[in-house]
C-alpha positions as CSV (number, residue, x, y, z in Angstrom):
1,M,0.0,0.0,0.0
2,M,2.8,2.4,0.8
3,K,4.4,1.7,-2.6
4,F,1.1,2.7,-4.2
5,L,0.8,5.9,-2.3
6,L,4.4,7.0,-2.9
7,L,4.3,6.2,-6.7
8,A,0.9,7.8,-7.2
9,T,2.0,10.9,-5.4
10,L,5.2,11.1,-7.4
11,F,3.4,11.0,-10.8
12,I,0.4,13.2,-9.9
13,S,2.6,15.9,-8.4
14,Q,4.5,16.5,-11.6
15,A,3.0,19.8,-12.7
16,Q,2.9,20.6,-16.4
17,A,3.3,24.1,-17.9
18,Y,1.2,23.6,-21.1
19,T,-2.2,25.2,-21.4
20,L,-5.1,24.9,-23.9
21,N,-6.3,27.7,-26.1
22,N,-10.0,27.1,-25.3
23,N,-12.0,26.5,-22.2
24,F,-13.3,23.1,-23.1
25,G,-10.2,21.3,-24.2
26,A,-11.1,21.2,-27.9
27,A,-9.1,19.3,-30.4
28,F,-9.7,18.2,-34.0
29,K,-12.1,15.3,-34.2
30,D,-10.1,13.5,-36.8
31,N,-6.5,12.6,-35.8
32,K,-5.3,13.2,-39.3
33,V,-5.4,17.0,-40.1
34,K,-4.4,18.7,-43.3
35,V,-2.3,21.8,-43.3
36,L,-2.6,23.9,-46.4
37,I,-1.6,27.3,-47.9
38,D,-4.3,29.5,-49.3
39,S,-3.5,29.4,-53.0
40,G,-4.2,33.1,-53.6
41,T,-2.4,34.6,-50.6
42,V,0.1,37.3,-51.1
43,C,2.8,38.4,-48.7
44,P,4.5,41.5,-50.4
45,T,5.7,43.1,-47.2
46,N,7.4,39.9,-46.0
47,Q,8.6,39.2,-49.6
48,L,7.2,35.6,-49.6
49,T,5.5,33.7,-52.3
50,V,2.9,30.9,-51.9
51,N,5.6,28.4,-52.9
52,D,7.9,29.8,-50.2
53,L,5.2,29.2,-47.6
54,E,4.3,25.8,-49.0
55,S,7.9,24.6,-48.8
56,M,8.0,25.3,-45.1
57,I,5.0,23.3,-44.1
58,G,6.6,19.8,-44.5
59,P,9.5,20.7,-42.1
60,A,7.0,22.5,-39.7
61,V,5.0,19.3,-39.2
62,D,7.5,16.5,-39.8
63,N,10.2,17.9,-37.6
64,F,7.9,18.7,-34.8
65,W,4.3,17.5,-34.4
66,N,4.6,14.3,-36.4
67,T,7.4,13.0,-34.2
68,I,5.4,12.1,-31.1
69,P,5.0,8.4,-30.5
70,T,2.5,9.0,-27.6
71,S,0.1,10.9,-29.9
72,A,-2.3,9.6,-32.5
73,L,-2.1,12.9,-34.4
74,T,-0.8,12.9,-38.0
75,L,-0.4,16.2,-39.8
76,D,-0.6,16.1,-43.6
77,P,1.2,18.9,-45.6
78,A,-1.5,18.9,-48.3
79,G,-0.4,21.7,-50.6
80,F,-2.8,24.5,-51.5
81,S,-6.4,25.2,-50.6
82,Q,-9.0,27.1,-52.7
83,H,-8.4,30.9,-52.4
84,I,-10.6,32.8,-49.9
85,S,-11.3,36.3,-51.1
86,T,-11.0,37.9,-47.7
87,I,-7.9,36.0,-46.6
88,N,-5.3,38.8,-47.2
89,Q,-7.2,41.8,-45.8
90,G,-10.2,40.5,-43.9
91,R,-10.9,40.0,-40.2
92,L,-10.3,36.7,-38.5
93,C,-12.7,36.2,-35.6
94,S,-13.5,33.5,-33.1
95,P,-17.1,32.2,-33.6
96,T,-18.0,33.6,-30.2
97,D,-16.4,37.0,-30.6
98,D,-19.5,39.0,-31.5
99,E,-17.7,42.4,-31.4
100,C,-15.1,41.2,-33.9
101,I,-17.8,39.7,-36.1
102,D,-19.8,42.9,-36.1
103,E,-16.7,44.9,-37.1
104,G,-15.8,42.6,-39.9
105,T,-19.3,42.5,-41.2
106,T,-19.4,46.3,-41.3
107,A,-16.0,46.5,-43.0
108,G,-17.1,44.0,-45.6
109,G,-20.1,46.2,-46.4
110,V,-17.7,49.0,-47.4
111,D,-14.9,46.8,-48.9
112,P,-15.7,43.1,-49.5
113,L,-12.1,42.2,-49.3
114,K,-11.9,43.4,-45.8
115,G,-14.9,41.5,-44.6
116,L,-14.9,38.4,-42.4
117,I,-12.7,35.4,-43.1
118,P,-15.2,32.5,-43.3
119,P,-15.0,29.3,-41.3
120,V,-12.6,26.8,-42.8
121,S,-11.8,23.1,-42.7
122,D,-8.5,21.7,-41.5
123,I,-5.7,24.3,-41.1
124,I,-5.2,27.1,-43.6
125,I,-2.2,29.4,-43.6
126,A,-2.0,32.8,-45.3
127,C,-0.6,36.3,-45.0
128,N,-2.8,39.2,-43.9
129,N,-2.2,42.9,-43.6
130,N,-5.2,43.9,-41.5
131,P,-3.6,45.4,-38.3
132,L,-6.8,44.7,-36.3
133,N,-6.0,41.0,-36.4
134,F,-2.6,41.3,-34.7
135,G,-2.6,44.1,-32.1
136,G,0.9,45.3,-33.0
137,A,3.6,45.3,-35.7
138,N,5.8,43.0,-33.7
139,V,3.3,40.2,-33.6
140,L,4.5,37.6,-36.0
141,A,1.3,35.7,-36.6
142,V,-2.1,34.9,-35.1
143,T,-4.1,31.7,-35.0
144,I,-7.8,31.2,-34.4
145,P,-9.9,28.0,-34.7
146,N,-12.9,29.5,-36.5
147,R,-15.0,26.4,-37.1
148,F,-16.2,24.0,-34.5
149,S,-18.3,20.8,-34.6
150,G,-19.8,20.6,-31.2
151,K,-16.8,20.7,-28.8
152,K,-14.3,19.6,-31.5
153,I,-12.3,21.9,-33.8
154,A,-13.2,21.6,-37.4
155,G,-10.9,24.2,-38.9
156,A,-8.4,26.9,-38.0
157,V,-6.7,29.8,-39.7
158,I,-3.1,30.9,-39.3
159,L,-2.4,34.5,-40.4
160,I,1.2,35.7,-40.9
161,N,1.4,39.4,-40.1
162,D,2.0,41.2,-43.4
163,S,1.5,44.7,-42.1
164,S,5.2,44.5,-41.1
165,N,8.2,42.5,-42.3
166,V,9.2,41.0,-39.0
167,F,8.3,37.5,-40.1
168,G,10.1,37.9,-43.4
169,S,13.3,39.1,-41.7
170,L,13.6,35.8,-39.8
171,S,15.9,32.9,-40.9
172,R,14.2,30.1,-42.7
173,A,14.7,27.8,-39.7
174,D,13.0,30.4,-37.4
175,K,10.1,30.9,-39.9
176,I,9.5,27.1,-39.8
177,G,9.6,27.3,-36.0
178,V,7.1,30.1,-35.9
179,L,4.8,28.2,-38.3
180,S,5.0,25.1,-36.2
181,H,4.3,27.1,-33.0
182,E,1.2,28.5,-34.7
183,I,0.1,25.0,-35.8
184,G,0.3,24.0,-32.2
185,H,-2.3,26.7,-31.4
186,A,-4.5,25.5,-34.3
187,L,-4.4,22.0,-32.8
188,G,-5.7,23.3,-29.5
189,L,-2.6,24.2,-27.4
190,G,-2.1,27.4,-25.6
191,H,1.2,28.9,-24.5
192,S,3.6,27.2,-22.2
193,E,5.7,28.7,-19.4
194,D,8.4,26.1,-20.0
195,Q,11.2,27.9,-21.9
196,A,12.3,24.6,-23.5
197,A,8.9,24.2,-25.1
198,L,8.0,25.2,-28.7
199,M,4.8,26.6,-27.3
200,Y,6.8,28.9,-24.9
201,F,4.9,32.3,-24.7
202,R,7.9,34.3,-25.9
203,T,9.8,34.0,-29.2
204,V,13.0,31.9,-29.0
205,N,15.4,31.6,-31.9
206,Q,16.4,28.4,-33.5
207,R,13.7,26.0,-32.3
208,S,14.5,22.7,-33.9
209,H,12.5,20.2,-31.8
210,L,9.6,19.9,-29.3
211,G,10.1,20.1,-25.6
212,Q,8.6,17.6,-23.2
213,D,5.8,20.0,-22.3
214,D,4.7,20.1,-26.0
215,I,4.8,16.4,-26.2
216,D,2.7,16.1,-23.0
217,G,0.1,18.6,-24.2
218,I,-0.4,17.1,-27.7
219,S,-0.5,13.6,-26.2
220,Y,-3.3,14.7,-23.9
221,L,-5.3,16.2,-26.8
222,Y,-4.6,13.4,-29.2
223,P,-3.9,10.3,-27.1
224,V,-2.9,6.9,-28.4
225,H,-5.7,4.6,-27.3
226,V,-4.5,1.4,-25.7
227,D,-6.8,-1.5,-24.9
228,A,-6.6,-2.8,-21.3
229,F,-9.2,-5.0,-19.6
230,G,-11.5,-4.3,-22.6
231,L,-11.5,-0.5,-22.2
232,S,-10.7,1.4,-25.3
233,N,-8.8,4.1,-23.4
234,G,-6.9,1.8,-21.2
235,L,-7.3,1.5,-17.4
236,L,-8.8,4.8,-16.3
237,G,-7.4,6.3,-19.5
238,S,-10.0,9.0,-19.6
239,C,-9.3,10.2,-16.1
240,G,-7.5,13.4,-15.2
241,T,-8.0,17.1,-15.4
242,I,-6.2,20.0,-17.1
243,D,-5.9,23.6,-16.1
244,T,-7.0,25.8,-19.1
245,D,-5.8,29.0,-17.4
246,T,-2.4,30.4,-17.7
247,D,-0.9,29.3,-14.4
248,G,0.7,26.3,-16.0
249,S,-0.7,23.7,-13.6
250,G,-2.2,21.2,-16.1
251,N,-1.5,17.6,-15.1
252,P,-2.3,15.1,-17.9
253,P,-1.0,12.8,-19.1
254,F,1.2,12.2,-16.1
255,M,-1.8,12.2,-13.8
256,Q,-3.4,9.5,-15.9
257,M,-0.2,7.5,-15.9
258,G,0.3,7.8,-12.2
259,I,-3.2,6.7,-11.3
260,T,-3.0,3.8,-13.7
261,L,0.4,2.6,-12.4
262,G,-0.8,3.1,-8.8
263,L,-3.9,1.0,-9.4
264,F,-1.8,-1.8,-11.0
265,I,0.5,-1.8,-7.9
266,L,-2.5,-1.7,-5.6
267,L,-4.1,-4.7,-7.4
268,F,-0.8,-6.6,-7.2
269,E,-0.5,-5.9,-3.4
270,L,-4.1,-7.0,-2.8
271,F,-3.4,-10.2,-4.8
272,R,-0.3,-10.9,-2.7
273,L,-2.3,-10.2,0.5
274,A,-5.1,-12.6,-0.5
275,K,-2.5,-15.3,-1.2
276,R,-0.9,-14.9,2.2
277,T,-4.3,-14.9,3.9
278,K,-5.3,-18.1,2.1
279,A,-2.0,-19.8,3.0
280,R,-2.5,-19.0,6.7
281,S,-6.0,-20.4,6.6
282,T,-4.8,-23.7,5.3
283,T,-2.1,-24.2,7.9
């Protein structure tokens, strides 16, 4: 019993720094998600072509999010999507941001190209020069899931800030790191307080791999399901909580692992106790 208590406490107490970008822990329903470049996007300020952007998507997913063995997620760099007329100048709004939607609708009445960016499927990346989307020239990019199906993400838009050339001035490796960071937001992750994480809330140069915190977060959102005792999620695989605030105290998947391991140890100890009791009763 003491072994169970010590090990369970050890695993459960390991605080995680990752957060989620929504208050109900939404992720894409399908574990295979396409990542596409809007075929008609233009990035004159950052001096990028659609082919430049498309060439970065493979490394952004294959060097980062597609490397996690504890996640069922697979990102597919799927080339180009059909052009959205408002993608380069329009407003990107959360489906629940009524003020943003009203402003975008009003702007679209004056200039259709500055209207709302419509809900999308999968993950769409484009450049955009509408400063209202970014809140400052130094903001590299913004990501908003703008289509939901129930409590699941159905589509998200990543906009590179083309009202300044900050993104364009980065090295290719850092551009790829920024895009991968934004893809993390599109998948449902918020910022991390762990400086080793790709999802760290400040820009860090030369990100070449995920941190453990990124791995833990995406494994929580897109877990590999393991059968144990006939349960599709494994023993108590669906247990655990996560902190969606910014205090960095989310616990899964270590909490799930700790509880599961602790229960196995408890069952083992109970089995040994039963054997000893039976042995005494026969002597």
